[in-house]
C-alpha positions as CSV (number, residue, x, y, z in Angstrom):
1,M,7.1,41.9,-23.8
2,N,10.6,40.4,-24.4
3,L,12.6,42.5,-26.7
4,P,15.8,41.0,-28.2
5,K,19.1,42.0,-26.7
6,R,21.1,41.2,-29.9
7,A,20.4,42.4,-33.4
8,E,20.5,38.8,-34.8
9,D,17.6,37.9,-32.6
10,A,15.3,40.6,-33.8
11,H,13.7,38.7,-36.7
12,A,12.9,35.6,-34.6
13,T,11.4,37.9,-31.9
14,L,9.3,39.8,-34.4
15,V,8.1,36.6,-36.1
16,A,7.2,35.0,-32.7
17,A,5.3,38.1,-31.6
18,F,3.4,38.4,-34.8
19,N,2.5,34.7,-34.9
20,T,1.2,34.7,-31.3
21,G,-0.7,38.0,-31.7
22,D,1.5,40.0,-29.3
23,V,0.7,43.4,-30.8
24,A,2.5,45.3,-28.1
25,T,5.9,43.6,-29.0
26,V,5.3,44.0,-32.7
27,M,4.5,47.6,-32.4
28,S,7.5,48.3,-30.1
29,M,9.8,46.8,-32.8
30,Y,8.1,48.5,-35.8
31,D,9.3,51.8,-37.2
32,V,6.4,53.9,-38.4
33,S,8.3,54.8,-41.5
34,G,8.8,51.1,-42.3
35,I,6.9,48.7,-44.5
36,F,5.6,45.3,-43.4
37,V,4.7,42.7,-45.9
38,P,2.5,40.0,-44.2
39,E,1.5,38.6,-47.6
40,P,3.1,38.7,-51.0
41,N,2.3,41.9,-52.8
42,K,0.4,43.4,-49.8
43,P,2.6,45.9,-48.1
44,V,1.4,47.7,-45.0
45,S,2.8,50.9,-43.5
46,G,1.7,53.1,-40.6
47,S,1.0,52.0,-37.1
48,A,-2.8,52.1,-37.4
49,R,-2.8,49.8,-40.4
50,L,-0.4,47.4,-38.7
51,R,-2.5,47.3,-35.6
52,N,-5.5,46.4,-37.8
53,L,-3.7,43.3,-39.0
54,S,-3.6,41.7,-35.6
55,G,-7.1,40.3,-35.9
56,R,-6.5,38.8,-39.4
57,Y,-3.5,36.5,-38.7
């Protein structure tokens, strides 16, 4: 898991982790009160629901 050192690198790191199926990195960068939108009009919140996405993308 390679977390970004600079705030401006956070988005690229999250995208790379999501696209490669690196669930551990995605989860370490995800705030459980946040909302993730993997597809238009399909928001996901909560760590359990986000973990369930890992097999779909």
